[in-house]
N, C-alpha and C positions, 0 to 999 in steps of 0.2 A: 659573076665570079668566074665563069668559064672564059670570057673575053680577057679578064685580068690575067688569068693563067697563060693565055696566049701571049700577052706582053712579056711575061716573065720568061717563058720559054724562048720567045724571039730574042730577048736580050742575052740569055745564056747561050743561045745558038750563035750569037756574034761574039762570044767570049767576053761579054761584059757582065761577069758574075756579080760585081758589086752593085750594078744597076738592077739586076734581077733580084738580089737579096734585098735591096732598098725598097723595091716595089712591093715585094712579098710582105716585108715587115709593115710597110705603110698600109697596105691593103688589110692585113690581119688586124692592125690596131684599129682602124677606123670601122671595120666590119664588126669587130667585138664591141666597140663603142655604140654602135647602132643596135646591137642585141641588148646590151645592158640598158640603153635608153628605152627600148620597148619594154623590158622588164619593169623599169621604173615607172613607165606610164601605166602599165597593168596594175602594179602595186599601188600606185598613187590614186587610182580610180577605183579602189576597193575591189580589185580582181575582176574588173569588167574587161571583156575581151570582144564584145559586140561592136563592130566599127560604126554601126549607126548610132550608138549611145556615146561614142567617144568624140568629143568636139571641145573647142576652146582651150586647146593645150597651152597656148601662149599665155593665157590669163591664169589658168590653174597651176601649171608647172612651168614657170618661165626658165628655170635653169635647164630643166630637161629638154624643153623645147630648143633652147640655144644650142645645147650639146648635140641633139639629134640633127639640127640644121647644119652644124659644123661638120659632123661626120658625113652627112649626105653631100655637102658641097665638096669635100675633099674627095670623095669617092667618084664624083662626076668630073673631077679635074678642073674645078673653078681656079682661075689664075690666083697667085700668091698663096696657095695652099700646097701642102706637101704632095698631094695627089697630082696636081698639075705637073710639078717638077719630076715626079716619078715617071709619069707617062711621057713627058717631054724627053727625058733622058733615054727611055726605052726606044722611042720612035726616032 
């Protein structure tokens, strides 16, 4: 998150405010998606939070698994997702 704030400040420092706001909105959306996905996993597994007992999410919660994967891939900047374009425009 701190590195993403660096990209946002960098873009605003170059007077590219729209790029900074786009990256901020993109990062906030996908970070919120990951937090909601984590809550869905905890709720779906009967409030289990022990990582050693959580497994097989692709089989147990396929939609949540796909959503968490999408959010993760966007935040790392995988091509053709908005995270890639946000970082590409900032740099």
